C-alpha positions in Angstrom: -51.1 -102.6 114.2 -49.2 -104.1 111.3 -50.2 -103.8 107.7 -48.7 -106.8 105.9 -49.0 -108.3 102.4 -49.0 -111.9 101.3 -48.5 -113.3 97.8 -47.5 -116.7 96.4 -44.4 -115.4 94.7 -42.4 -112.2 94.6 -40.7 -111.8 91.3 -38.8 -109.1 89.4 -40.1 -107.3 86.3 -43.7 -108.3 87.4 -46.5 -105.9 87.8 -48.0 -107.6 90.9 -44.7 -107.9 92.7 -43.8 -104.3 91.9 -47.2 -103.2 93.3 -46.6 -105.1 96.5 -43.1 -103.5 96.9 -44.4 -100.0 96.2 -47.3 -100.5 98.7 -44.8 -101.6 101.4 -42.5 -98.7 100.7 -45.5 -96.3 100.9 -46.8 -97.7 104.1 -43.4 -97.6 105.8 -43.0 -94.0 104.7 -46.4 -93.3 106.5 -45.0 -94.8 109.7 -46.7 -98.2 109.5 -45.0 -101.5 110.4 -45.3 -103.3 107.1 -43.8 -106.4 105.5 -44.2 -108.7 102.5 -44.5 -112.4 103.0 -44.2 -114.9 100.1 -43.8 -118.6 99.5 -41.3 -118.1 96.7 -39.0 -115.1 96.1 -36.7 -114.2 93.2 -33.1 -113.6 94.6 -33.1 -110.1 93.0 -36.0 -109.0 95.2 -35.3 -111.1 98.3 -34.4 -108.0 100.4 -38.1 -107.0 100.2 -39.7 -110.2 101.6 -39.9 -112.7 104.4 -40.8 -116.3 104.2 -44.5 -117.0 104.5 -43.7 -119.6 107.1 -42.6 -116.8 109.5 -46.0 -115.0 109.4 -48.3 -115.5 112.4 -51.6 -113.7 112.2 -53.1 -111.2 114.7 -56.6 -109.9 114.8 -55.2 -106.4 115.2 -53.3 -106.6 111.9 -54.5 -105.9 108.4 -53.5 -108.3 105.7 -53.5 -107.5 102.0 -53.6 -110.7 99.8 -52.5 -110.2 96.2 -54.6 -112.6 94.2 -53.5 -113.2 90.6 -52.8 -116.9 90.3 -53.7 -120.3 91.7 -51.9 -121.2 94.9 -54.1 -123.4 97.0 -51.8 -123.7 99.9 -51.1 -120.0 100.2 -54.8 -119.2 99.8 -55.8 -121.7 102.5 -53.1 -120.3 104.8 -54.5 -116.7 104.3 -58.1 -117.8 104.8 -57.3 -119.2 108.3 -55.5 -116.1 109.5 -57.4 -114.0 112.1 -56.2 -110.7 110.5 -58.6 -108.2 109.0 -58.2 -109.1 105.3 -58.2 -107.2 102.0 -58.2 -109.2 98.8 -56.4 -107.2 96.2 -57.4 -108.7 92.8 -55.2 -108.3 89.8 -57.3 -110.7 87.7 -56.7 -114.1 86.3 -56.6 -114.9 82.6 -59.5 -117.0 81.4 -58.2 -120.5 80.7 -59.7 -120.6 77.2 -56.7 -118.5 76.0 -54.3 -121.3 76.8 -56.4 -124.3 75.6 -54.4 -126.3 73.1 -51.2 -124.2 73.8 -50.4 -124.8 77.4 -52.6 -127.2 79.4 -50.7 -126.4 82.6 -51.6 -122.7 82.5 -55.1 -123.5 81.4 -55.6 -125.8 84.4 -53.9 -123.3 86.8 -56.1 -120.4 85.6 -59.3 -122.5 85.9 -58.3 -123.5 89.4 -57.6 -119.9 90.4 -61.0 -118.8 89.2 -62.5 -121.7 91.1 -60.7 -120.5 94.3 -62.2 -117.0 93.8 -65.8 -118.3 94.1 -65.4 -118.9 97.8 -63.1 -116.0 98.8 -65.8 -113.4 99.6 -66.5 -115.4 102.8 -63.0 -114.8 104.1 -62.2 -111.2 103.3 -63.8 -108.0 104.7 -63.3 -106.2 101.5 -62.5 -107.0 97.9 -60.4 -104.5 96.0 -59.7 -104.5 92.3 -56.7 -102.7 90.7 -59.2 -101.4 88.1 -62.9 -100.9 87.9 -63.0 -103.9 85.6 -61.5 -106.1 88.4 -63.9 -104.6 90.9 -66.9 -105.6 88.8 -65.4 -109.1 88.5 -65.3 -109.3 92.3 -68.9 -108.4 92.5 -69.7 -111.2 90.1 -67.9 -113.5 92.5 -70.0 -112.6 95.4 -68.1 -109.7 97.1 -70.5 -107.1 98.5 -67.9 -104.7 99.9 -65.7 -103.6 97.0 -63.4 -100.8 96.0 -60.7 -99.8 93.5 -57.1 -99.3 94.2 -54.9 -98.7 91.0 -51.5 -100.4 90.9 -49.1 -98.2 92.9 -46.8 -97.7 90.0 -43.4 -96.0 90.5 -43.4 -94.3 87.1 -40.6 -92.1 88.2 -38.2 -95.1 88.2 -37.5 -94.2 84.6 -36.0 -90.9 85.7 -32.9 -92.8 87.1 -32.1 -93.6 83.5 -32.9 -90.0 82.4 -31.2 -88.1 79.7 -31.8 -84.5 78.8 -34.3 -85.4 76.1 -35.6 -88.6 77.6 -39.1 -88.4 76.0 -38.1 -87.1 72.6 -37.8 -89.5 69.7 -35.9 -88.7 66.6 -37.6 -88.3 63.2 -34.2 -87.8 61.5 -34.0 -91.6 61.1 -37.1 -92.2 58.9 -37.8 -95.6 60.3 -41.1 -95.7 62.2 -41.0 -97.9 65.3 -44.2 -99.5 66.7 -44.1 -101.1 70.1 -46.0 -103.4 72.4 -44.8 -104.3 75.8 -46.0 -107.4 77.6 -45.2 -111.1 78.0 -45.7 -113.2 74.9 -49.0 -114.7 75.9 -52.1 -115.8 73.9 -54.5 -113.5 75.7 -52.4 -110.5 74.5 -53.1 -111.4 70.9 -49.7 -110.7 69.4 -51.0 -112.2 66.2 -53.4 -109.3 65.8 -50.6 -106.8 66.4 -48.6 -108.6 63.7 -51.5 -108.7 61.2 -52.2 -105.0 61.7 -48.5 -104.2 61.3 -48.5 -106.2 58.1 -51.0 -103.8 56.5 -49.0 -100.8 57.8 -45.6 -102.1 56.6 -46.8 -103.5 53.3 -49.2 -100.8 52.1 -48.3 -97.6 54.0 -44.7 -97.5 55.2 -42.2 -100.1 54.2 -39.6 -98.4 56.4 -41.1 -99.6 59.7 -40.3 -102.0 62.5 -42.4 -103.7 65.2 -40.9 -104.4 68.6 -42.5 -107.0 70.7 -41.0 -106.5 74.1 -41.6 -109.2 76.7 -40.7 -112.6 78.0 -41.6 -115.6 75.9 -43.6 -118.1 78.1 -45.2 -120.6 75.8 -43.0 -122.2 73.1 -45.9 -123.4 70.9 -47.4 -119.9 70.9 -44.1 -118.3 70.0 -43.6 -120.8 67.2 -47.1 -120.0 65.9 -46.2 -116.2 65.9 -42.9 -116.8 64.1 -44.5 -119.0 61.4 -47.1 -116.2 60.9 -44.3 -113.6 60.5 -42.6 -115.8 58.0 -45.8 -116.4 56.0 -46.4 -112.6 55.9 -42.8 -111.9 54.9 -42.1 -109.8 57.9 -39.0 -111.5 59.4 -36.8 -108.5 58.9 -39.3 -106.1 60.3 -40.4 -107.7 63.6 -38.2 -108.0 66.6 -38.8 -110.2 69.7 -36.7 -108.7 72.5 -37.3 -111.2 75.2 -37.2 -109.9 78.8 -35.4 -106.6 79.1 -33.9 -104.5 81.9 -35.4 -101.2 82.9 -32.5 -99.5 81.1 -33.2 -101.3 77.8 -37.0 -100.7 78.2 -36.3 -97.0 78.4 -34.4 -97.2 75.1 -37.3 -99.1 73.4 -39.8 -96.6 74.6 -37.6 -93.6 73.5 -37.4 -94.9 69.9 -41.2 -95.8 69.7 -43.6 -93.7 67.6 -46.7 -95.6 68.6 -47.9 -98.2 71.2 -50.2 -100.8 69.7 -52.2 -103.1 72.1 -54.6 -105.8 70.7 -54.9 -107.7 74.0 -58.2 -109.4 74.8 -57.6 -109.7 78.5 -56.0 -107.2 80.9 -56.7 -106.6 84.5 -54.9 -103.2 84.3 -52.0 -103.1 81.8 -49.2 -101.1 83.3 -47.4 -100.6 80.0 -50.2 -98.3 78.9 -49.1 -95.9 81.7 -45.5 -96.3 80.7 -46.4 -95.4 77.1 -48.2 -92.3 78.5 -45.1 -91.3 80.5 -43.0 -91.5 77.3 -45.6 -89.5 75.4 -46.2 -92.3 72.9 -49.7 -92.3 71.3 -51.7 -95.4 72.1 -54.1 -97.4 70.0 -55.7 -100.3 71.9 -58.5 -102.8 71.5 -61.5 -102.0 73.7 -61.5 -105.0 76.0 -61.6 -105.9 79.7 -59.4 -103.6 81.9 -58.0 -101.5 79.0 -60.8 -98.9 78.6 -60.8 -98.4 82.4 -57.1 -97.7 82.4 -57.2 -95.4 79.4 -60.5 -93.8 80.3 -60.8 -90.9 77.9 -57.3 -91.1 76.5 -55.5 -92.9 73.7 -57.6 -94.4 70.9 -59.8 -97.4 71.5 -60.9 -99.6 68.6 -64.0 -101.8 68.9 -63.3 -104.0 65.9 -60.1 -105.6 64.7 -60.1 -104.4 61.2 -56.4 -104.6 60.5 -56.3 -102.3 57.4 -58.3 -99.6 59.1 -56.2 -99.7 62.3 -53.1 -99.5 60.0 -54.5 -96.3 58.5 -55.2 -95.0 62.0 -51.5 -95.7 62.9 -50.5 -93.6 59.9 -52.8 -90.8 60.9 -51.3 -90.5 64.4 -47.8 -90.6 63.1 -48.2 -88.2 60.2 -50.7 -85.6 61.6 -48.8 -83.7 64.3 -51.9 -81.8 65.6 -54.0 -85.0 66.1 -51.0 -86.7 67.7 -50.5 -83.8 70.0 -54.1 -83.9 71.2 -53.9 -87.6 71.9 -50.7 -87.1 73.9 -52.2 -84.2 75.8 -55.2 -86.4 76.9 -52.8 -89.2 77.8 -50.7 -86.8 80.0 -53.9 -85.7 81.8 -54.9 -89.4 82.3 -51.5 -90.3 83.7 -52.0 -87.7 86.5 -54.9 -89.8 87.8 -52.3 -92.5 88.8 -50.1 -90.2 90.8 -48.4 -92.2 93.5 -49.4 -90.1 96.4 -53.0 -90.0 95.2 -53.1 -93.8 95.0 -51.4 -94.0 98.4 -54.1 -91.8 100.0 -56.8 -94.1 98.5 -55.1 -97.1 100.2 -55.1 -95.4 103.5 -58.8 -94.6 103.1 -59.5 -98.3 102.4 -57.5 -99.3 105.5 -59.3 -96.7 107.7 -62.7 -97.9 106.4 -61.8 -101.4 107.4 -60.7 -100.4 110.9 -63.9 -98.4 111.4 -66.0 -101.4 110.6 -64.3 -103.5 113.3 
């Protein structure tokens, strides 16, 4: 029996692709014959994948299909395979977020969600990378559902380790606030910027906001930069673009707080990265975020920018409160232990075999 994975594209610095690679590594470590098949592959990760054209199904095999974007030809290919099939759902951003900004992405997201309506007929089990995603699958007709968190290799940062990796300096009085994620309308960078405006203008003028992530939509990026200029924050907000793991470590090491105002996340891997670097998290209570944080970090239910700015100051200035938040985050991070998630994957696979 083989346990293979299919996805439309295997990329680098991408949560879905990283998940597929870590799943393959784990399955091979457990002694399974396991490969990744993709239609498109970035050269930097080509060693992990084979062309989808080379895959021929077998009713004794188990196939995991990572579903996170519209790809009609790949989805149709998977539906016709005789394998026992698992849909691993990473979620698709609602098209409304891209309306008026990027019609191509709006169309693609709408088509992807349309594809999802029929998929329960072709997969034995639907698995979400979060409870939020699992509930979405139920809404799309899946009866047999489960949750498998992203198999994140959080220890990858140890390869860039220094003696005091997680410690940030307070000798330099500059306060650094960070958000990590592609520059995309659903992540609501404008709300991060507006919150930071209140913090920088009325609480601590010696502060910097780092927005770490690839810029995808030029019209949205232009809107954000115009907002920054209007608020007089050009010298206090930095867009880093896509960064290497080494550079990402440096940004996390200097950060005093992680601020997330996103209104659509299937999982949000950077929340776990912030936990690893012991950075207190403030996040908007939306979609997959509360399921990832569970009882850790601080969730806000309303985007009252001035009050969130005061909350930022509280977590930075009050060491006892900050320590309690970090302790809760450390406890939550343990729930995503790689071996624990791997065992859950094996349990899902065994359950699928037992039903056939």
